[in-house]
C-alpha positions as CSV (number, residue, x, y, z in Angstrom):
1,M,16.5,35.6,90.6
2,P,14.3,32.9,90.3
3,G,15.0,30.7,87.1
4,Y,19.0,31.6,86.9
5,S,22.1,29.8,88.5
6,D,24.2,31.1,90.9
7,R,27.1,30.5,89.3
8,D,28.7,34.2,89.8
9,R,29.2,33.8,93.6
10,G,32.9,33.6,93.1
11,R,34.1,29.9,92.6
12,D,37.0,29.8,90.4
13,R,36.3,28.2,86.7
14,G,38.6,25.9,85.6
15,S,41.5,23.5,86.9
16,G,44.2,24.7,85.3
17,P,45.7,25.2,81.7
18,P,44.5,22.5,79.2
19,R,47.2,20.4,78.3
20,F,46.9,19.3,74.2
21,G,49.0,16.7,72.6
22,G,51.7,18.0,70.1
23,S,50.4,16.2,67.3
24,R,46.9,15.7,67.7
25,G,44.7,17.4,65.6
26,G,47.6,17.7,62.8
27,P,47.7,16.0,59.6
28,P,49.0,12.2,58.9
29,Q,52.8,12.3,57.7
30,G,53.4,13.2,54.1
31,K,49.8,14.2,53.4
32,K,49.8,17.8,52.6
33,F,46.5,19.8,52.7
34,G,46.0,23.3,50.4
35,N,42.8,24.8,52.0
36,P,41.9,25.8,55.2
37,G,40.0,23.4,56.9
38,D,41.3,20.5,55.1
39,R,42.5,18.9,58.3
40,L,39.5,18.8,59.7
41,R,37.3,15.8,59.9
42,K,33.1,16.3,59.8
43,K,31.9,14.7,63.4
44,H,29.8,12.2,63.6
45,W,27.1,13.2,66.7
46,N,25.7,10.5,68.7
47,L,23.0,12.7,70.8
48,D,22.1,9.8,73.0
49,E,26.0,9.8,74.3
50,L,26.6,13.6,74.7
51,P,25.7,15.3,78.1
52,K,22.5,17.4,78.4
53,F,22.6,20.9,78.6
54,E,20.1,23.7,79.6
55,K,19.5,26.2,77.3
56,N,15.7,27.5,78.2
57,F,15.9,30.2,81.0
58,Y,13.5,32.4,79.7
59,Q,10.7,33.9,82.4
60,E,7.9,35.6,80.9
61,H,7.5,39.2,83.3
62,P,4.3,39.6,84.3
63,D,3.9,43.0,83.0
64,V,5.0,41.1,79.9
65,A,2.3,38.5,80.1
66,R,0.1,41.0,81.0
67,R,0.1,42.7,77.5
68,T,-2.5,42.0,75.0
69,A,-2.5,40.4,71.4
70,Q,-3.1,44.3,70.1
71,E,-0.7,46.3,72.5
72,V,2.2,43.6,71.2
73,E,1.3,44.4,67.8
74,H,1.1,48.2,68.5
75,Y,4.8,48.2,69.6
76,R,6.1,45.7,67.0
77,R,4.6,48.0,64.1
78,S,5.9,51.4,66.0
79,K,9.5,49.8,66.0
80,E,9.3,48.4,62.6
81,I,9.7,44.8,63.7
82,T,8.4,41.5,62.0
83,V,8.8,38.3,63.7
84,K,8.0,34.9,61.6
85,G,8.2,31.6,63.4
86,R,6.7,29.5,65.8
87,D,6.1,30.5,69.5
88,G,8.0,33.6,69.2
89,P,7.7,35.0,72.3
90,K,6.5,38.5,73.4
91,P,8.6,41.7,73.0
92,I,9.4,43.3,76.3
93,V,10.0,47.6,76.5
94,K,11.7,47.5,79.9
95,F,15.0,46.2,81.1
96,H,13.7,44.7,84.1
97,E,11.4,42.5,81.9
98,A,14.1,40.8,80.7
99,N,14.6,39.3,84.1
100,F,18.0,39.2,83.5
101,P,19.6,38.1,86.8
102,N,21.4,40.6,88.9
103,Y,25.0,40.7,87.8
104,V,23.5,41.4,84.4
105,M,21.3,44.1,85.5
106,D,24.0,45.5,87.7
107,V,26.3,46.5,84.1
108,I,22.9,47.1,82.5
109,S,22.0,49.9,85.1
110,K,25.3,51.6,85.1
111,Q,25.0,52.5,81.2
112,N,22.2,55.0,82.2
113,W,19.8,53.8,79.3
114,T,16.1,53.9,79.1
115,D,14.8,51.6,76.8
116,P,15.8,48.3,74.7
117,T,16.4,49.1,71.6
118,P,14.3,47.2,69.4
119,I,16.3,44.1,68.5
120,Q,17.1,44.1,72.3
121,A,13.3,44.3,72.8
122,Q,12.3,41.1,70.7
123,G,15.6,39.0,70.6
124,W,16.5,38.8,74.5
125,P,13.2,37.2,74.6
126,V,14.2,34.9,71.7
127,A,17.7,34.0,72.6
128,L,16.9,33.6,76.7
129,S,14.0,30.7,75.5
130,G,17.0,28.9,73.9
131,K,15.5,29.2,70.2
132,D,17.4,29.5,67.3
133,M,17.2,32.8,65.8
134,V,18.0,34.9,62.6
135,G,18.3,38.6,63.6
136,I,18.2,41.1,60.4
137,A,19.0,45.0,62.0
138,Q,21.5,47.2,60.2
139,T,24.3,48.0,61.8
140,G,24.6,49.8,65.1
141,S,20.9,48.5,66.2
142,G,22.6,47.1,69.5
143,K,22.7,43.7,68.1
144,T,25.9,42.5,70.2
145,L,24.4,42.8,73.5
146,S,21.2,41.1,72.1
147,Y,23.4,37.8,71.8
148,L,25.9,38.7,74.5
149,L,23.8,38.9,77.4
150,P,21.7,36.0,76.9
151,G,25.0,34.4,75.9
152,I,26.5,35.1,79.6
153,V,23.2,33.8,80.8
154,H,23.7,30.3,79.1
155,I,27.5,30.2,80.3
156,N,26.2,30.5,83.7
157,H,23.9,27.7,83.7
158,Q,26.6,25.0,82.2
159,P,29.1,23.1,83.9
160,F,32.5,24.7,84.4
161,L,35.0,24.2,82.2
162,E,37.6,21.7,82.7
163,R,41.1,21.0,81.4
164,G,41.5,20.8,77.8
165,D,37.8,22.4,77.1
166,G,37.4,24.7,74.7
167,P,34.7,27.8,74.7
168,I,31.0,27.2,76.0
169,C,30.1,29.9,73.6
170,L,31.4,30.8,70.4
171,V,31.3,34.2,68.0
172,L,32.2,34.0,64.3
173,A,32.8,37.7,63.0
174,P,34.2,39.0,59.2
175,T,36.7,40.9,60.7
176,R,39.5,41.3,63.4
177,E,38.1,44.8,64.0
178,L,34.6,44.0,64.7
179,A,36.3,40.6,66.6
180,Q,38.1,43.3,68.8
181,Q,34.7,44.8,69.2
182,V,32.5,42.6,70.6
183,Q,35.2,40.9,72.3
184,Q,35.2,44.6,74.7
185,V,32.1,43.9,75.2
186,A,32.2,40.1,76.2
187,A,34.8,41.6,78.8
188,E,32.8,43.9,80.5
189,Y,29.5,42.5,80.5
190,G,31.5,38.7,81.6
191,K,33.8,39.9,84.5
192,A,30.7,40.5,86.8
193,S,30.1,36.6,87.0
194,R,34.1,35.8,86.2
195,L,33.6,35.0,82.4
196,K,36.8,34.8,80.7
197,S,36.9,35.8,76.9
198,T,39.6,36.1,74.2
199,C,39.9,37.1,70.7
200,I,41.0,35.2,68.1
201,Y,41.9,36.5,64.4
202,G,45.1,36.7,61.9
203,G,47.4,39.7,61.5
204,A,48.4,39.2,64.9
205,P,51.1,37.2,66.6
206,K,49.3,33.5,67.8
207,G,51.2,33.2,70.8
208,P,49.0,35.1,73.4
209,Q,45.7,33.9,71.7
210,I,47.1,30.2,72.5
211,R,47.9,30.9,75.7
212,D,44.3,32.8,76.6
213,L,42.5,29.2,74.9
214,E,44.8,26.9,76.4
215,R,44.2,28.8,80.1
216,G,40.4,28.3,79.4
217,V,38.0,30.4,77.9
218,E,34.2,30.7,78.2
219,I,33.4,33.0,75.4
220,C,35.8,33.0,72.3
221,I,35.1,35.6,69.3
222,A,36.9,34.9,66.0
223,T,37.3,35.2,62.6
224,P,37.3,32.0,60.7
225,G,40.4,31.8,59.1
226,R,42.5,32.1,62.2
227,L,40.4,29.8,64.4
228,I,40.4,27.0,61.1
229,D,44.5,27.3,61.9
230,F,44.0,26.7,65.6
231,L,41.5,24.0,65.4
232,E,43.5,22.3,62.6
233,V,46.4,21.9,65.2
234,G,44.4,21.1,67.8
235,K,45.1,24.0,70.1
236,T,41.5,24.2,70.7
237,N,38.5,22.3,70.2
238,L,35.0,23.1,70.1
239,R,33.2,19.9,71.8
240,R,31.8,21.8,74.7
241,C,30.2,24.9,72.4
242,T,26.3,25.4,72.8
243,Y,25.8,28.7,72.0
244,L,26.9,29.5,68.7
245,V,26.7,33.2,67.1
246,L,27.4,34.3,63.2
247,D,27.7,37.8,63.4
248,E,27.5,39.9,60.3
249,A,26.6,36.5,58.1
250,D,26.0,38.4,55.1
251,R,29.4,40.2,55.0
252,M,30.7,36.4,56.2
253,L,29.7,35.2,52.7
254,D,30.3,38.2,50.9
255,M,33.9,38.0,52.1
256,G,34.5,33.8,50.5
257,F,33.8,32.4,54.4
258,E,31.6,30.2,53.5
259,P,33.6,27.1,53.4
260,Q,35.2,27.7,56.6
261,I,32.2,28.3,58.5
262,R,30.5,24.9,57.3
263,K,33.8,23.6,58.3
264,I,33.9,25.1,62.0
265,V,30.1,24.4,62.6
266,D,30.7,20.7,61.6
267,Q,32.9,20.5,64.9
268,I,29.8,21.5,67.1
269,R,27.0,19.3,68.5
270,P,24.3,19.6,66.6
271,D,21.6,20.3,69.0
272,R,23.4,23.7,70.4
273,Q,21.6,26.9,70.1
274,T,22.5,29.1,67.1
275,L,22.0,32.9,66.5
276,M,22.6,34.7,63.0
277,W,22.7,38.1,62.4
278,S,22.7,39.8,59.1
279,A,22.1,43.5,57.8
280,T,20.4,41.7,54.9
281,W,18.8,38.7,53.7
282,P,19.9,37.5,50.3
283,K,19.1,34.0,49.5
284,E,22.7,32.7,50.2
285,V,22.1,33.7,54.0
286,R,18.6,32.1,54.0
287,Q,20.3,28.8,52.5
288,L,22.9,29.1,55.4
289,A,20.1,29.6,58.0
290,E,18.6,26.8,56.6
291,D,21.4,24.6,57.0
292,F,22.5,25.7,60.3
293,L,19.1,26.3,62.4
294,K,16.3,24.6,63.5
295,D,12.4,25.4,63.9
296,Y,13.7,29.3,64.1
297,V,12.5,32.1,64.8
298,Q,13.5,35.4,62.5
299,I,13.2,38.8,63.6
300,N,13.7,41.5,61.4
301,V,13.9,45.7,62.3
302,G,13.3,47.7,58.9
303,A,13.3,46.6,55.3
304,L,14.9,43.5,54.1
305,Q,16.9,45.3,51.7
306,L,20.4,47.2,52.3
307,S,19.1,50.8,52.4
308,A,20.7,54.1,53.5
309,N,19.9,55.1,57.4
310,H,17.5,57.8,57.3
311,N,18.2,59.5,60.1
312,I,21.1,60.6,58.5
313,L,21.6,63.6,56.2
314,Q,23.4,62.6,52.9
315,I,24.7,65.4,50.5
316,V,25.8,64.3,47.0
317,D,28.1,66.5,45.0
318,V,28.6,65.6,41.3
319,C,31.9,67.3,39.8
320,N,34.9,66.9,38.0
321,D,37.5,64.8,38.7
322,G,39.9,68.4,38.8
323,E,37.5,69.7,41.3
324,K,37.5,67.5,44.2
325,E,40.4,68.7,46.0
326,D,39.6,72.8,45.7
327,K,35.9,71.5,47.1
328,L,36.7,69.3,49.9
329,M,39.5,71.6,51.4
330,R,36.2,74.2,51.5
331,L,34.0,71.5,53.3
332,L,37.2,70.6,55.5
333,E,37.4,74.2,56.6
334,E,33.1,74.5,57.0
335,I,33.4,71.3,59.1
336,M,36.8,71.9,61.1
337,S,35.2,75.8,62.3
338,E,33.2,73.5,64.5
339,K,34.5,71.8,67.8
340,E,34.3,68.0,68.0
341,N,33.5,67.0,64.8
342,K,35.0,64.0,63.3
343,T,35.6,63.3,59.3
344,I,36.5,60.3,57.2
345,I,37.8,60.9,53.6
346,F,37.3,57.8,51.6
347,V,40.0,57.9,48.4
348,E,39.5,55.1,45.7
349,T,43.3,54.6,45.2
350,K,46.9,54.6,47.0
351,K,47.6,57.3,44.8
352,R,44.7,59.4,45.4
353,Y,45.2,58.9,49.1
354,D,48.7,60.0,49.1
355,M,47.8,63.2,47.3
356,F,44.9,63.7,49.6
357,C,47.0,63.1,52.6
358,F,49.5,66.0,52.0
359,A,47.0,68.1,51.2
360,V,45.1,67.8,54.2
361,S,48.1,66.9,56.7
362,R,49.7,70.7,55.8
363,L,46.3,72.3,57.6
364,W,44.8,70.0,59.8
365,P,45.3,66.9,62.2
366,A,45.2,64.2,59.7
367,M,45.9,60.3,59.5
368,G,45.6,57.7,56.9
369,I,44.8,54.2,56.9
370,H,45.4,51.9,53.7
371,G,45.8,48.0,53.0
372,D,49.8,48.2,53.1
373,K,49.4,49.2,56.7
374,S,50.1,46.6,59.3
375,Q,47.9,45.5,61.9
376,Q,49.4,47.5,64.9
377,E,49.7,50.6,62.2
378,R,46.0,50.3,61.6
379,D,45.1,50.0,66.0
380,W,46.9,53.1,66.4
381,V,45.8,55.3,63.5
382,L,41.9,54.0,64.8
383,N,42.8,54.8,68.0
384,E,43.7,58.5,67.3
385,F,40.7,59.1,65.8
386,K,38.6,57.3,67.8
387,Y,39.7,59.6,70.5
388,G,39.6,62.8,68.7
389,K,43.3,63.4,68.5
390,A,43.0,63.0,64.8
391,P,39.7,64.4,63.9
392,I,40.4,63.4,60.7
393,L,40.6,59.9,58.8
394,I,41.8,59.8,55.2
395,A,41.5,55.7,54.1
396,T,41.2,53.5,51.0
397,D,37.7,52.5,50.0
398,V,38.9,48.7,50.4
399,L,38.7,49.7,54.1
400,F,35.2,51.5,54.2
401,Y,34.1,48.6,56.2
402,L,37.1,47.8,58.6
403,V,37.0,51.5,59.7
404,L,32.8,52.2,59.9
405,I,32.8,49.1,62.4
406,C,35.6,50.4,64.4
407,S,34.2,54.4,64.8
408,Q,32.1,55.1,67.8
409,I,29.0,52.7,66.6
410,P,26.9,51.5,69.5
411,V,26.8,48.5,70.1
């Protein structure tokens, strides 16, 4: 396909595992560091000395070029899309209009999808153009593919990884569950062009993650804390990173990751392409965008404020504390009388969790998850729920977000 490289012809990537010095990146002897990232020093980049790289791979499809301004405005209005910024390209309406290379289109065609989601329709032309962008859309809107597919195209235009190189594409995510979900998608869509990916997160053994990095990966999906750990001790580097994604930026700020994010971004060349994704647009996220992005295009799908999904029926039943268990059991009887229903019950405390878990599991297959469970236990319980082996999941509400993003939410 014109405008795309032929990196997918089967050449092996990389020339063997990188060799990192034992103490490279470590702290000076005798000096202690208290905060994550204290060992990292902000890099001072000289763009004249850095190798040049391509990041604009977008070729407007003739059907898109013929679309009038009125037609574009009608489509955006019908999909609740607003675009801010200079030179924002027209949206695509059909998958073929994105002009993705064959190795991407082959995977898309197997999914039997009809049309791209609104954030994909407007986001793909922006991302493929090499522009920095902010995408604001609710969870489940298709944002993962909005940044991963252009990222795969971006990677396939870059030189092959050499010994000791870090990733070309870095995706920062707030939680291990979201990082794992993104990595599954990256593996599925990257295998056609032999791209290697890995998932770096806390709460799991470091050894396998380090081995992935040492063998060389083009795509790294990471939570900030664990990535900081590996950067500090020289287990990876971001010298080759030219495509940076901040996924669920508002959530990362809520969880207090801003200092770590800034430390990580300081390790990446400033002429990179940066894509920031968020469900909301508070002033803290706006400031992050101003600091990290240059001349960016902002795409918004739906309202800027966090609101309930109007496609979901919500019923609120206000009752006394003593009535909750009886009402819950009656409701579950109704739900479980139908096949293939899944139910998540959120409780406030571990004590309430124990009470409901005991009562519910006597009558129906139910499993529970709370903060004291290990990562291995969480993964197993979530898998059982996801595939219907335990159709009822009981969770403390501190894990509300973690459970939601691991459910069968479309990417």
